[in-house]
ROTIVO-490680 format. One record per residue: residue in one letter; x, y, z of N, C-alpha, C in turn. Coordinates in steps of 0.02 Angstrom, whole numbers, plus 32768, in hexadecimal, padded with zeros to 4 digits. Atoms other than C-alpha are relative to their C-alpha. Layout:
BEGIN
AXYZXYZXYZ...
//
This chain:
BEGIN
M802A7FC58000800080008000802C803E8000P7FDB7FC17FFF804680AC7FD47FF380268040C80077FDE7FBF80658115806D7FD3803D7FFAG80287FC37FFC7FEF819E80A27FBC7FFD7FDET803F800280257F57815E80467FC47FF6802DG8037800C7FD37EEC812380D87FCF7FCD7FE5V802A8035801B7EA28097806E80287FC07FFDD7FDC804080027ECB7FDF8062800F7FEC7FB8A7FE9801680427F177F807FD07FC67FEC7FD2A803A801480297E6D7F3E7F967FDF803C7FDEE801F7FC4801D7E2B7FEE7F79802C801F7FCAL7FD27FE280307EC780257F1B80077FD87FC0G7FF9802A803B7ED07F927EA580487FE97FF8T7FBF801F800B7F657F387E5D8034802F7FE2N7FD27FD380227FB17FCB7E008013803D802AA7FF57FC57FD67FC480417E95804880178000R7FBA7FEC80008082803E7E9A801580207FBFG7FEF7FE480428093805E7DE07FE080457FF6D80227FBF8006801380EA7DE580228035802BL7FDD7FD07FD5806C813B7E78804480137FE3A7FC07FF1801E8113812F7E1F7FF880317FC5I800D7FD3803980CC81827D827FEC80458019W80157FC07FE38077820A7DEA803B8025801DS7FC57FE07FE18118822B7E4A802F801B7FCAA7FD37FEA8036817E82367DA97FE680407FE0F801D7FC3801E810682B67D5E8003803A8032K7FFF7FCB7FCD80FE83187E028046801C8007I7FBB7FE87FF981BB83217E18801880207FC0G7FEB7FE4804181D9833E7D5F7FE280447FF3G80217FC1800E815B83CA7D55801080368033D7FF87FCE7FCB816D84217DFD80498012800DQ7FBC7FF57FE98227840F7E1A803380027FC7V7FD27FFD8038827384087D6C7FE780317FCAL80187FD88039820784547CE37FEA80468013L80137FBD7FEC81BB84E67D42803B802D8010P7FC57FD57FF7826485267D80802380117FBEL7FE47FF2804282A385177CCD7FD880367FDCL802B7FCD801E820E857E7C92800C80448020V7FF37FC17FDD822B86037D178044801C7FEDA7FBD7FEA801582E4860A7CEB7FFD801D7FBAT80077FE6804482B486227C357FDF80458000F80217FBF7FFB823E86B07C63803080368019L7FD57FCE7FE082C187067CCE803F80107FD7L7FC17FF78023835986EE7C5E7FF980147FB7S800A7FF08046830C870A7BB47FF5804B7FF7R80097FB9800E831787B77B697FC4800C7FD2T80377FF7802F828E87987AE97FBD7FEA801CI803F80177FE3820B873E7B527FEF802E803AV80167FD37FCB81AA87B97BBC7FC07FE3801DR803B801A7FDE812F87757C3B7FEE802F803AH80187FD97FC780C687CD7CBC801C7FE28040P7FE4801A7FC1811087BE7D6B7FD17FD08024V802F802D7FDF807187677DA6800A7FB87FE8V7FF58043801B809586D37D32803E7FE18020I7FC3801A7FE0814486C17D797FF37FF18049N8010800B7FBA810086D27E2A7FD77FC08009V8028803D7FFC807E86497E0C802C7FC37FF6C7FD38039800C810485D67DC5802D7FF3803DC7FD680087FC5817585F67E5C7FD97FE3803AS802B801B7FCB80E585D57ED37FF27FB67FF4W800E8046801280BE85337E77803E7FD5800EI7FC280247FF2817584FE7E8580067FF3804BM7FFB80077FB78175851F7F417FCD7FCD801AA8034802F7FE980D184C17F5980137FB87FEDG7FEB804380158116842D7EF680387FE4802BI7FC980167FD581B584257F5D7FE67FEE8045V801B800D7FBD8157843080027FD57FC18000S802A803C800180D883AC7FCF802A7FC17FF8S7FD4803A8006816483377F9A80237FF08042L7FE1800B7FBE81BC835080417FCE7FE38032L8033801B7FD3811A833080A07FF17FB77FEFY800E8045801480FA8291803C80387FD28017V7FC880297FEB81A9824F805E80007FF9804CR800380027FB78196827B81167FCA7FCF8017L8037802D7FEF80EF821F811F80147FB87FF3C7FEA804480108139818680CA80337FE78033S7FCD80167FD181CD818281417FE37FF48045V8020800A7FBF815E819381DB7FD97FBE8000E8028803D800480EA810781A1802B7FC17FFCS7FD4803B8006817D8093817A802C7FF8803EG7FDA80067FC381CD80B682238047801C7FFCR7FBE7FE380078269810D81E07FFE80498014A7FFB7FBA7FEC829E81B1822D801F80297FC7W7FE77FD4803482B8823F81B17FF480488015L80047FBA7FEC82D882F681D47FED80078049G800C7FF87FB882DE82E5828F7FCD7FD1801CG802E80347FEA8263825482987FCB8017802A
//
């Protein structure tokens, strides 16, 4: 059973681990790789001009993605009994 779900294996089905791996890959790829690349492009490009609100929303989305990933890892470590970040 994937950590933090609050449901049992019968409710999740047989593909739960694969689905969680795909979701995690898209989440990490989007929030922690592609969005920072987009913000860097906005800030470093001389020809692309974006409203500061767009850059602010992207930065907020990056921060939310990092925090949610840290919370998920923390929840998984607590449920598995491993101490992480001060246990």
